[in-house]
N, C-alpha and C positions, 0 to 999 in steps of 0.2 A: 525853648527853641523858637526862633523868629520865623517869619514868613519866607525870608530868603533861604534859610536853611531847609525849610520844608520843600520849597520849590527845587532846590538843588538835589535833595534826596529823591524827589519825584523824577527829575530828569535822569539821574544816575540809574535809578531802578528801571525806568523805561528803556534806557540804552541796554541794560543787562537783558531785559526781556526780548528786545529786538535781536540781540546777538544770539540768544538761545533759540529763538524761532528760526533765524536764518540758518543756523547750523544743525537743527534737529534732523533734517532730511539726510544730511551728510553722515551724522552719527548713526542713523538707523540703516543706512545703505552701505556703509563703508565695507562691511564684511562681504558683500556680494560684488564689489567692484573688482575689475581685473587687477592683478598684482601691481602693475605699473601705476595705476591710479590710486591704489590704497594708501601709498606713502603720502601723496599730496593731500588726500582727504584727512589722514591722521594729523599731518602737519597743520592743516587749516583748523582742525579741532583743538590742537594744542595752543595755537595762537589765540583762538577765541576764548579758550579756557583761561589763559593768562589775562586777557583783557577783562573778562568777567570778574576774576579774582581781584584785579586792581580797582575796578569800578566799585565792587562791593566794599573793599577796604576804604575807599574814599567816602562812600556813603556812611560806613560805620564811624569814620572820623568826624564827619559833619554831625552825626546823630549824638555824639558824646557831649 
């Protein structure tokens, strides 16, 4: 693996960590939100989850 691949994996992993950190509070508090806000919170978590999955797949592809 060359230096460019390592840097790309580092950037992708950092982005995954940032998304996880940004959405941790939402995940931990969604159950206590009013019903009308719960759907928006769950939708935001679903979008973040998809992004994280895609970023991880990209990192796996680079690492192969």
